[in-house]
C-alpha positions in Angstrom: -10.7 -8.3 20.4 -12.8 -7.0 17.5 -10.3 -6.1 14.8 -12.8 -5.2 12.1 -11.6 -1.6 12.4 -8.5 -2.7 10.6 -10.3 -4.1 7.6 -9.5 -0.9 5.6 -5.8 -0.9 6.3 -4.4 -4.3 5.3 -3.7 -3.4 1.7 -2.3 0.0 2.7 -0.1 -1.7 5.2 1.2 -4.2 2.6 1.9 -1.4 0.1 3.8 0.7 2.8 1.3 3.5 2.6 0.5 3.9 6.3 2.1 6.4 8.5 5.0 4.9 10.4 3.2 4.9 13.8 0.1 3.2 12.2 2.2 0.7 10.4 4.0 -0.2 13.6 0.7 -0.7 15.5 -0.6 -3.0 12.7 2.6 -4.9 12.6 2.7 -5.4 16.3 -0.9 -6.6 16.4 -0.3 -9.1 13.5 2.9 -10.4 15.1 0.8 -11.3 18.2 -0.9 -13.8 15.9 -4.5 -12.5 15.9 -6.2 -15.1 13.7 -8.7 -12.7 12.3 -6.1 -10.2 11.1 -3.6 -12.9 9.9 -6.4 -14.4 7.8 -7.5 -11.0 6.4 -3.9 -9.9 5.8 -3.3 -13.0 3.8 -6.4 -12.2 1.7 -5.2 -8.6 1.2 -1.8 -9.9 0.1 -3.4 -12.0 -2.5 -5.5 -9.1 -3.7 -2.5 -6.8 -3.9 -0.5 -9.4 -5.7 -3.3 -10.0 -8.2 -3.7 -6.2 -8.9 0.0 -5.6 -9.2 0.7 -8.6 -11.4 -2.1 -7.6 -13.8 -1.1 -4.0 -14.2 1.0 -2.8 -17.0 3.9 -0.7 -16.0 4.1 2.4 -18.1 7.2 4.5 -18.9 6.7 8.2 -19.3 7.5 9.7 -22.7 11.1 11.0 -23.0 10.1 14.6 -22.9 7.9 14.4 -19.8 10.6 15.1 -17.4 11.7 18.3 -19.2 8.0 19.4 -19.5 7.5 19.0 -15.7 10.7 20.8 -14.8 9.8 23.5 -17.3 6.4 24.0 -15.8 7.9 24.2 -12.3 10.3 26.8 -13.5 7.5 29.0 -14.9 5.6 29.1 -11.6 
């Protein structure tokens, strides 16, 4: 089976950003042990880990919530 069509979804799958049906299809395919996908999923996991571990988390300013709620109230 040519699984290259999945090359663009491994990271999205790992981050939980696929639609439930798509995620279920990818999960089912991977659980069947496709060597191509297992290998590329492993690489994607390393890339996601690297990106997430090297990003600073930021906390919004204290007044941000009230500004957002205020802008919603005005519309």
